[in-house]
C-alpha positions as CSV (number, residue, x, y, z in Angstrom):
1,M,-2.0,22.9,-60.0
2,P,-1.5,21.4,-56.5
3,S,-2.9,23.3,-53.6
4,K,-3.9,22.9,-49.9
5,G,-7.1,24.3,-48.6
6,V,-7.5,26.1,-45.3
7,D,-10.9,26.8,-43.6
8,Y,-10.7,29.6,-41.1
9,Y,-13.0,30.9,-38.4
10,S,-13.0,33.8,-36.1
11,Y,-15.0,35.1,-33.1
12,I,-14.6,38.7,-32.1
13,A,-16.1,40.4,-29.1
14,I,-13.7,43.4,-28.7
15,P,-14.8,46.8,-30.2
16,G,-12.4,47.9,-32.9
17,A,-10.9,44.4,-33.5
18,T,-10.5,42.5,-36.8
19,I,-8.5,39.5,-37.8
20,K,-6.6,39.3,-41.1
21,F,-6.2,35.8,-42.5
22,S,-3.7,35.5,-45.4
23,G,-2.1,33.0,-47.8
24,P,0.0,33.8,-50.9
25,K,-2.1,36.4,-52.8
26,V,-5.3,35.4,-51.0
27,G,-7.2,35.9,-47.8
28,S,-9.7,38.2,-46.1
29,T,-10.2,40.3,-42.9
30,T,-13.0,39.3,-40.5
31,S,-14.9,41.3,-38.0
32,S,-17.6,40.6,-35.5
33,S,-20.1,40.4,-38.3
34,N,-18.3,37.2,-39.4
35,N,-18.8,35.4,-36.0
36,F,-20.0,31.8,-36.5
37,T,-19.1,31.7,-40.2
38,K,-16.5,29.8,-42.2
39,S,-14.1,31.3,-44.8
40,H,-11.7,29.5,-47.0
41,L,-8.4,30.1,-48.9
42,E,-6.0,27.9,-50.9
43,I,-2.3,27.6,-50.6
44,E,-2.1,27.5,-54.4
45,S,1.0,26.5,-56.2
46,S,0.2,29.0,-59.0
47,N,0.5,31.8,-56.4
48,L,4.0,30.7,-55.4
49,P,7.4,31.3,-57.0
50,W,8.3,28.7,-59.6
51,Y,11.1,27.2,-57.4
52,T,8.9,26.3,-54.3
53,Y,5.7,24.6,-53.2
54,T,5.8,26.2,-49.8
55,G,3.4,29.0,-48.9
56,T,2.7,30.8,-45.6
57,F,-0.6,30.9,-43.9
58,D,-0.9,33.5,-41.2
59,W,-3.3,35.6,-39.2
60,Q,-3.0,38.9,-37.4
61,I,-5.3,40.3,-34.8
62,I,-5.7,44.0,-35.2
63,V,-7.2,46.2,-32.5
64,N,-7.8,49.9,-33.3
65,G,-5.3,49.7,-36.2
66,S,-2.5,48.0,-34.3
67,V,-1.4,44.4,-34.6
68,V,-1.7,42.9,-31.1
69,Y,-0.9,39.2,-31.9
70,S,-0.1,37.1,-34.9
71,R,0.8,33.5,-35.8
72,S,2.0,31.8,-39.0
73,Q,2.7,28.4,-40.5
74,D,4.4,27.3,-43.8
75,I,2.4,24.7,-45.7
76,S,3.3,22.6,-48.7
77,S,0.9,23.1,-51.6
78,L,2.2,19.8,-53.0
79,T,1.9,17.4,-50.0
80,G,-0.4,19.5,-47.8
81,N,2.0,18.9,-44.9
82,L,3.1,21.5,-42.3
83,E,6.7,22.6,-42.8
84,D,9.1,22.7,-39.8
85,G,9.4,25.8,-37.7
86,G,5.8,27.1,-37.7
87,D,3.4,28.1,-34.9
88,F,0.9,25.3,-35.5
89,Q,3.0,22.1,-35.5
90,N,1.8,21.0,-32.1
91,M,-1.6,21.8,-30.7
92,M,-0.3,21.6,-27.1
93,V,2.0,24.6,-27.9
94,T,-0.8,27.0,-29.0
95,P,-1.5,28.6,-25.7
96,A,-4.1,31.2,-24.9
97,V,-3.0,34.8,-24.5
98,D,-4.3,36.6,-21.5
99,T,-4.0,40.3,-20.9
100,S,-5.9,42.6,-18.6
101,S,-7.9,43.8,-21.5
102,Y,-8.6,40.7,-23.6
103,A,-8.1,37.0,-24.0
104,I,-7.1,35.3,-27.2
105,T,-7.6,31.6,-28.0
106,Y,-6.7,29.7,-31.2
107,G,-6.2,26.3,-32.6
108,F,-5.2,24.5,-35.8
109,Y,-5.8,21.1,-37.4
110,D,-3.4,19.6,-39.9
111,A,-5.7,17.8,-42.3
112,G,-4.8,14.8,-44.4
113,S,-6.4,13.8,-47.7
114,G,-9.8,13.2,-46.3
115,V,-9.5,9.7,-45.0
116,A,-12.5,8.2,-43.1
117,S,-14.6,11.2,-44.2
118,L,-12.5,13.6,-42.2
119,T,-12.1,17.0,-43.9
120,N,-9.1,17.5,-46.2
121,H,-8.9,21.2,-45.4
122,D,-6.7,22.4,-42.6
123,Q,-8.8,24.1,-39.9
124,S,-7.8,27.4,-38.2
125,W,-9.8,29.2,-35.6
126,V,-9.1,32.4,-33.6
127,T,-11.1,34.2,-30.9
128,I,-10.6,37.5,-29.1
129,I,-12.9,38.5,-26.2
130,P,-12.7,40.7,-23.1
131,N,-10.8,39.3,-20.2
132,L,-13.4,37.4,-18.2
133,S,-11.5,36.8,-15.0
134,A,-14.1,38.7,-13.0
135,W,-17.2,38.2,-15.1
136,M,-19.4,37.0,-12.3
137,G,-18.6,40.2,-10.4
138,N,-19.7,42.1,-13.4
139,V,-23.0,40.2,-13.9
140,A,-23.8,40.0,-10.2
141,P,-21.9,42.8,-8.4
142,V,-21.4,42.7,-4.7
143,S,-24.3,44.2,-2.7
144,S,-26.5,44.2,-5.8
145,A,-30.0,42.8,-6.3
146,Q,-28.4,40.3,-8.8
147,A,-26.2,39.0,-6.0
148,N,-29.3,38.0,-4.0
149,E,-30.3,35.6,-6.8
150,P,-29.5,31.9,-6.4
151,F,-26.2,30.7,-7.9
152,S,-28.2,28.5,-10.3
153,T,-29.1,31.6,-12.3
154,F,-25.6,31.6,-13.9
155,V,-25.0,30.0,-17.3
156,L,-21.4,28.5,-17.0
157,A,-18.8,27.8,-19.7
158,A,-17.6,24.3,-19.0
159,A,-14.3,22.5,-19.9
160,H,-15.0,18.9,-21.1
161,D,-12.4,16.4,-19.8
162,A,-10.7,19.5,-18.3
163,G,-7.6,17.7,-17.0
164,M,-6.6,16.4,-20.4
165,N,-4.8,19.7,-21.0
166,T,-1.2,18.7,-20.4
167,M,1.3,16.1,-21.5
168,G,2.8,16.0,-18.0
169,G,1.1,12.7,-17.1
170,V,2.0,11.2,-20.5
171,S,5.7,12.1,-20.0
172,I,5.7,10.1,-16.7
173,V,4.2,6.9,-18.2
174,T,6.4,7.0,-21.4
175,T,9.6,7.0,-19.5
176,G,11.7,3.9,-18.8
177,A,9.9,0.7,-17.8
178,A,6.5,2.5,-17.6
179,L,6.3,2.8,-21.5
180,A,6.0,-0.9,-22.1
181,I,3.3,-1.2,-19.3
182,I,1.0,1.4,-20.8
183,I,1.5,0.3,-24.4
184,A,0.5,-3.2,-23.4
185,E,-2.7,-1.9,-21.9
186,L,-3.5,0.4,-24.8
187,I,-3.1,-2.5,-27.2
188,T,-6.1,-4.2,-25.6
189,L,-8.2,-1.1,-25.5
190,L,-7.7,0.4,-29.0
191,P,-9.4,-1.6,-31.8
192,I,-6.8,-0.7,-34.4
193,A,-4.9,-3.0,-36.6
194,E,-1.2,-3.0,-36.0
195,I,-1.7,-0.7,-33.0
196,A,1.3,-2.4,-31.2
197,A,3.7,-1.3,-33.9
198,L,2.2,2.1,-34.1
199,L,2.5,2.7,-30.3
200,A,6.1,1.3,-30.2
201,A,7.1,3.8,-32.8
202,N,5.0,6.9,-31.8
203,A,3.3,6.4,-28.5
204,T,3.6,10.0,-27.3
205,D,2.0,11.6,-30.4
206,I,-0.8,9.0,-30.5
207,M,-1.7,9.6,-26.9
208,E,-1.6,13.4,-27.6
209,D,-3.8,13.3,-30.6
210,L,-6.3,10.8,-29.3
211,A,-6.6,11.7,-25.6
212,M,-6.0,15.5,-25.2
213,T,-9.2,17.4,-25.1
214,Q,-7.9,20.8,-23.9
215,K,-4.7,22.6,-24.5
216,D,-4.6,25.7,-22.2
217,S,-3.6,26.0,-18.5
218,F,-6.4,26.0,-15.9
219,T,-5.5,29.6,-15.1
220,S,-6.0,30.6,-18.7
221,M,-9.3,28.8,-18.9
222,L,-10.4,30.7,-15.7
223,N,-9.3,34.0,-17.1
224,N,-11.1,33.2,-20.3
225,G,-14.3,32.7,-18.3
226,V,-14.6,29.0,-17.5
227,R,-16.4,28.3,-14.2
228,Y,-17.2,24.6,-14.5
229,F,-14.6,21.8,-14.8
230,D,-15.3,18.2,-15.7
231,F,-12.5,16.3,-13.9
232,R,-12.1,12.6,-13.9
233,P,-9.5,11.6,-11.3
234,A,-7.9,8.1,-11.0
235,Y,-4.7,6.5,-10.0
236,L,-2.2,5.3,-12.5
237,L,-2.4,1.8,-13.8
238,P,-1.6,-0.7,-11.0
239,G,1.6,-1.8,-12.8
240,L,2.7,1.8,-13.2
241,R,2.4,2.7,-9.6
242,N,5.3,0.5,-8.8
243,V,7.7,1.9,-11.3
244,V,7.1,5.7,-11.3
245,P,8.8,7.9,-8.7
246,S,6.8,7.8,-5.4
247,G,6.0,11.5,-5.6
248,E,4.2,10.8,-9.0
249,D,1.9,8.1,-7.5
250,T,-1.1,10.3,-7.1
251,L,-4.5,11.1,-8.7
252,Y,-4.6,12.3,-12.4
253,H,-7.3,13.2,-14.8
254,T,-7.6,10.0,-16.8
255,H,-8.8,9.2,-20.3
256,L,-9.0,5.4,-20.7
257,V,-5.7,4.7,-18.9
258,I,-3.8,7.8,-20.1
259,P,-3.0,10.4,-17.4
260,G,-3.3,14.1,-17.8
261,A,-3.1,16.8,-15.1
262,R,-2.5,16.0,-11.5
263,F,-5.6,16.5,-9.3
264,D,-3.7,18.3,-6.6
265,S,-2.1,20.7,-9.0
266,F,-5.4,21.4,-10.7
267,L,-7.1,22.2,-7.4
268,K,-4.2,24.4,-6.3
269,E,-4.4,26.5,-9.5
270,V,-8.2,26.9,-9.0
271,V,-7.8,28.0,-5.4
272,T,-5.1,30.5,-6.3
273,F,-7.4,32.0,-8.9
274,L,-10.3,32.2,-6.5
275,T,-8.2,33.9,-3.9
276,A,-7.2,36.6,-6.4
277,N,-10.8,37.0,-7.7
278,P,-13.2,37.3,-4.7
279,T,-16.4,37.6,-6.7
280,E,-15.9,34.4,-8.6
281,I,-17.3,30.9,-7.9
282,V,-16.1,27.6,-9.5
283,V,-17.9,24.3,-9.9
284,I,-15.9,21.0,-10.2
285,R,-17.7,17.8,-11.0
286,T,-15.8,14.6,-10.6
287,C,-16.7,11.2,-12.2
288,S,-15.1,8.1,-13.6
289,D,-16.6,8.2,-17.1
290,G,-14.3,6.7,-19.7
291,I,-11.7,5.4,-17.2
292,K,-10.5,1.8,-17.7
293,V,-8.6,-0.5,-15.4
294,C,-7.2,2.2,-13.2
295,D,-8.3,2.4,-9.5
296,I,-10.9,5.1,-8.8
297,P,-10.7,7.1,-5.6
298,D,-13.5,7.1,-3.1
299,A,-15.6,10.2,-2.3
300,A,-13.8,10.8,1.0
301,T,-10.4,10.9,-0.8
302,I,-11.6,13.3,-3.4
303,T,-13.0,15.6,-0.7
304,Q,-9.8,15.4,1.2
305,F,-7.8,16.5,-1.8
306,A,-10.1,19.5,-2.2
307,N,-9.9,20.4,1.5
308,N,-6.1,20.2,1.4
309,A,-6.0,22.6,-1.5
310,L,-8.3,25.0,0.4
311,S,-6.3,24.9,3.6
312,G,-5.1,28.4,4.6
313,S,-7.1,30.1,1.8
314,G,-10.0,31.4,3.9
315,L,-12.4,29.4,1.6
316,T,-14.5,26.5,2.5
317,L,-15.8,23.7,0.3
318,G,-19.3,23.9,-1.1
319,D,-21.6,21.1,-2.2
320,S,-24.8,20.6,-4.3
321,S,-26.8,22.7,-1.8
322,C,-24.9,25.7,-3.0
323,F,-26.7,25.7,-6.4
324,Q,-29.9,27.1,-4.8
325,T,-28.0,29.4,-2.4
326,S,-27.8,33.1,-3.1
327,I,-24.5,34.3,-4.6
328,A,-24.1,36.9,-1.9
329,T,-24.4,34.1,0.8
330,L,-21.8,32.0,-1.0
331,R,-19.4,34.9,-1.2
332,S,-19.9,35.9,2.4
333,Q,-19.4,32.3,3.6
334,G,-16.4,31.7,1.5
335,K,-18.0,28.8,-0.3
336,R,-16.7,29.7,-3.7
337,L,-15.4,26.2,-4.7
338,I,-18.3,23.9,-5.2
339,L,-17.4,20.2,-5.5
340,V,-20.0,17.6,-6.6
341,Q,-19.1,13.9,-7.3
342,N,-21.0,12.0,-9.9
343,N,-24.2,14.0,-9.2
344,S,-27.3,13.9,-11.2
345,K,-27.3,16.1,-14.3
346,Y,-29.5,16.6,-17.4
347,D,-27.1,16.0,-20.3
348,S,-27.3,16.3,-24.0
349,Y,-24.7,13.6,-24.5
350,S,-25.3,10.2,-26.0
351,D,-22.8,7.8,-27.6
352,G,-24.6,7.5,-30.9
353,A,-25.3,11.2,-31.5
354,Y,-21.8,12.4,-30.6
355,A,-19.7,9.8,-32.5
356,T,-20.1,12.0,-35.6
357,L,-18.5,14.2,-38.1
358,D,-21.9,16.1,-38.6
359,P,-23.1,18.4,-35.9
360,S,-26.8,18.0,-36.9
361,T,-27.1,14.9,-34.7
362,I,-25.9,16.9,-31.7
363,I,-28.5,19.6,-32.5
364,K,-31.2,17.0,-32.6
365,N,-30.2,16.0,-29.0
366,F,-30.4,19.7,-28.0
367,E,-33.8,20.0,-29.6
368,A,-35.1,17.0,-27.7
369,M,-34.3,18.6,-24.3
370,N,-37.0,20.5,-22.4
371,T,-37.8,22.0,-19.0
372,G,-39.6,18.8,-17.9
373,G,-36.4,16.8,-18.4
374,Q,-34.5,19.1,-16.1
375,A,-36.6,18.0,-13.1
376,G,-34.7,16.0,-10.5
377,H,-31.3,17.1,-11.7
378,D,-28.8,19.6,-10.2
379,F,-28.0,21.3,-13.5
380,T,-28.2,20.9,-17.3
381,V,-25.3,20.3,-19.6
382,L,-25.2,21.1,-23.3
383,Q,-22.1,19.5,-24.9
384,C,-20.9,21.1,-28.0
385,Q,-17.9,18.9,-28.9
386,G,-18.2,15.7,-31.0
387,T,-16.4,12.5,-30.2
388,A,-15.2,11.6,-33.7
389,E,-12.9,9.0,-32.2
390,G,-15.9,6.9,-31.6
391,I,-15.8,6.2,-35.3
392,T,-13.4,3.3,-35.9
393,G,-12.0,4.6,-39.1
394,V,-11.3,8.0,-37.6
395,L,-9.7,6.4,-34.6
396,A,-7.4,4.3,-36.8
397,Y,-6.5,7.3,-38.9
398,G,-5.7,9.4,-35.8
399,A,-3.3,6.7,-34.7
400,V,-1.6,6.3,-38.0
401,A,-1.3,10.0,-38.8
402,A,-0.6,11.3,-35.3
403,N,2.0,14.1,-35.3
404,G,0.8,16.4,-32.5
405,S,-1.5,18.5,-34.8
406,T,-3.8,15.8,-36.2
407,S,-6.3,15.4,-33.4
408,P,-9.7,14.2,-34.7
409,L,-11.3,16.3,-32.0
410,M,-9.6,19.4,-33.4
411,S,-10.8,18.5,-36.9
412,T,-14.4,19.1,-36.0
413,K,-14.0,21.8,-33.3
414,A,-14.6,24.9,-35.3
415,Q,-17.2,23.6,-37.7
416,F,-19.3,22.2,-34.8
417,D,-19.0,25.4,-32.8
418,I,-20.5,27.6,-35.6
419,T,-23.6,25.3,-35.5
420,T,-24.0,24.4,-31.8
421,L,-23.2,27.8,-30.2
422,P,-25.7,29.9,-32.3
423,W,-28.4,27.2,-31.5
424,I,-27.6,27.6,-27.8
425,Q,-27.7,31.4,-28.0
426,A,-31.1,31.3,-29.7
427,N,-32.8,28.4,-27.9
428,A,-31.3,27.4,-24.6
429,L,-33.0,29.9,-22.3
430,K,-36.5,29.5,-23.8
431,N,-36.3,25.7,-24.0
432,L,-34.7,25.1,-20.6
433,T,-36.5,27.3,-18.0
434,A,-35.9,25.4,-14.8
435,K,-34.2,27.3,-12.0
436,Q,-30.9,25.6,-12.5
437,N,-27.5,26.2,-14.0
438,I,-26.9,25.6,-17.7
439,M,-23.4,24.4,-18.5
440,I,-22.1,25.0,-22.0
441,M,-19.4,22.4,-22.4
442,N,-16.7,22.2,-25.0
443,D,-13.3,20.7,-26.0
444,F,-10.4,23.1,-26.5
445,I,-12.3,25.8,-24.6
446,D,-12.4,29.1,-26.5
447,G,-13.7,32.6,-26.4
448,A,-16.9,31.9,-28.4
449,T,-18.0,29.4,-25.8
450,T,-17.2,31.4,-22.8
451,Y,-18.6,34.6,-24.2
452,T,-21.8,32.9,-25.1
453,A,-22.2,31.7,-21.5
454,Y,-21.4,35.2,-20.3
455,Q,-24.1,36.8,-22.5
456,L,-26.7,34.2,-21.5
457,S,-25.9,34.9,-17.9
458,Q,-26.5,38.6,-18.5
459,T,-29.9,37.7,-20.0
460,R,-30.9,35.5,-17.1
461,F,-30.0,38.2,-14.6
462,A,-31.6,41.0,-16.6
463,P,-35.0,40.7,-14.7
464,A,-33.3,41.1,-11.3
465,A,-31.2,44.0,-12.7
466,A,-34.3,45.6,-14.2
467,A,-36.3,45.1,-10.9
468,A,-33.4,46.7,-9.0
469,Q,-33.3,49.6,-11.5
470,Q,-37.1,50.0,-11.1
471,V,-36.8,50.1,-7.3
472,K,-34.0,52.6,-7.6
473,A,-36.0,54.7,-10.0
474,Q,-39.0,54.6,-7.7
475,K,-36.9,55.6,-4.7
476,L,-35.5,58.5,-6.8
477,L,-39.0,59.5,-7.7
478,E,-40.1,59.4,-4.1
479,A,-37.0,61.4,-3.2
480,Y,-37.8,63.9,-5.9
481,A,-41.4,64.2,-4.7
482,S,-40.3,64.7,-1.1
483,R,-37.8,67.2,-2.3
484,E,-40.4,69.0,-4.3
485,T,-42.7,69.2,-1.3
486,L,-39.8,70.6,0.7
487,L,-39.0,73.1,-1.9
488,K,-42.7,74.2,-2.1
489,G,-42.6,74.7,1.6
490,I,-39.4,76.7,1.4
491,V,-40.9,78.8,-1.5
492,A,-44.1,79.4,0.4
493,K,-42.1,80.5,3.5
494,H,-39.9,82.7,1.4
495,T,-42.9,84.3,-0.2
496,A,-44.5,85.0,3.2
497,Q,-41.3,86.4,4.4
498,V,-41.0,88.7,1.4
499,S,-44.6,89.8,1.8
500,A,-44.0,90.5,5.5
501,A,-40.9,92.4,4.6
502,Q,-42.8,94.4,2.0
503,A,-45.6,95.1,4.5
504,S,-43.1,96.3,7.1
505,K,-41.5,98.5,4.6
506,E,-44.9,100.0,3.7
507,D,-45.7,100.6,7.4
508,A,-42.4,102.4,8.0
509,E,-43.0,104.7,5.0
510,S,-46.5,105.5,6.3
511,L,-45.2,106.3,9.7
512,E,-42.7,108.7,8.3
513,V,-45.5,110.4,6.3
514,L,-47.6,110.6,9.5
515,K,-44.8,112.0,11.5
516,A,-44.2,114.6,8.8
517,A,-48.0,115.5,8.8
518,Q,-48.0,115.7,12.6
519,A,-45.0,118.0,12.6
520,E,-46.6,120.1,9.9
521,A,-49.9,120.3,11.9
522,E,-48.0,121.2,15.1
523,A,-46.3,124.1,13.2
524,V,-49.6,125.3,11.9
525,R,-51.1,125.1,15.5
526,K,-48.2,127.1,16.9
527,A,-48.5,129.7,14.1
528,Q,-52.2,129.9,14.8
529,E,-51.5,130.3,18.5
530,Q,-49.2,133.2,17.7
531,V,-51.8,134.9,15.5
532,V,-54.4,134.5,18.3
533,A,-51.9,135.9,20.8
534,V,-51.2,139.0,18.6
535,A,-54.9,139.5,18.0
536,A,-55.6,139.4,21.8
537,K,-52.8,141.8,22.5
538,N,-54.1,144.2,19.9
539,A,-57.6,143.9,21.2
540,A,-56.5,144.8,24.8
541,A,-54.6,147.8,23.5
542,L,-57.7,149.1,21.8
543,K,-59.7,148.7,25.0
544,A,-57.2,150.8,26.8
């Protein structure tokens, strides 16, 4: 009978947490032991009432026996389509959930029938990890030995194409006269048959599914542990700058010619976060990769935008020299926003390896990297996301099927992560040993990526922490030794005092005995004198 398959994935780093995935009469509950694994269920017609082909797929996050969050979506077992009214109909409306205790991220891909070798199974992924808004302060606490290590010791979670996380820019260029201008440009850039008709009918969904690489706010990304942002600022298309409101003529993160987040809004959000989290440090790298036709700002303009955002915050802008500066120094100097522009990096990316539906080509690029290759670069980047849109058939299908939940990038997200992230956990630190940051980059940034970076940072700082513990232990031993010596002196003195007291007591007792003996002897002498006196008197009487 007709059915629709759903692959599901979870990553759990919270004690006592599980995630229950369900379809009609099927499903399973995952725990941390299922991290980096894939499970599957079917929305099976035979499991539904005779009068419907609609079944509900849902998941519940359970912590210590209580459901803390859940989402659901009705799916047709006959067509495989998502029914109206569910939680997964638009990927840009699947926001991260941030609390003081944990962070939840999730995503969903609405699969078709398997066109262009894309999966025909819907994809659902969920992560729950501790809140990582202050993770740098946990790994390198203020005034600790770890804080004296260079900033380059950190392994950072990185948001790829970070500013393609909002449809705000798209809404500006699809309004009024602007729409025809951007469609005309996209027609020349997208090698897709009948792209003009497709864009005329569905420009917004096409731009969403083909250009959006993130879906959460910058604040959520930061709370979830991201500390590196790949931002690509450009001005709107020249023709658009004359038709949009003057206040919208500014710098945007840009993919091809499609605008995402405003650069000034992004910077303001980062600075607000840094002000509220004084132990944290953020890196922004700007470049113009993948931008077409639009004007690119010069270095001075980008720096001015950053300084404007920092004005009044008490923070100052850092540069590439900060990577080898101690964490404690950066904190004390307020250099907690590091901006580098198109700097040199050692990167796993190549067009051929990443235009793929198979993560093995990415792993091969990882395996080819080594410590020697890191020389001469500021930092190393390991990119986990594929760029399936580099495959013409996938790009065409993405444009034809676009509905806000059919992003080709989302189709490969979870299945790539369960391969790339375990490889990084097992191999990155032993293969890449240069004293520089390692950035773990991903699309649709998630808890598995950020927690992996957090764990690897803990490992990198472990020697400094161990050395600090050893010094602390040695000082304690020395303190104990000194205290023991002091105690021995006190004991010796006390013993002497006791002995002296005992000797004094014995002398007093002897004196009393002596006095008693002397008194007794005096009494005997006096008695003797009396006897002698009586005897002398008697003798005198006899003589008379």
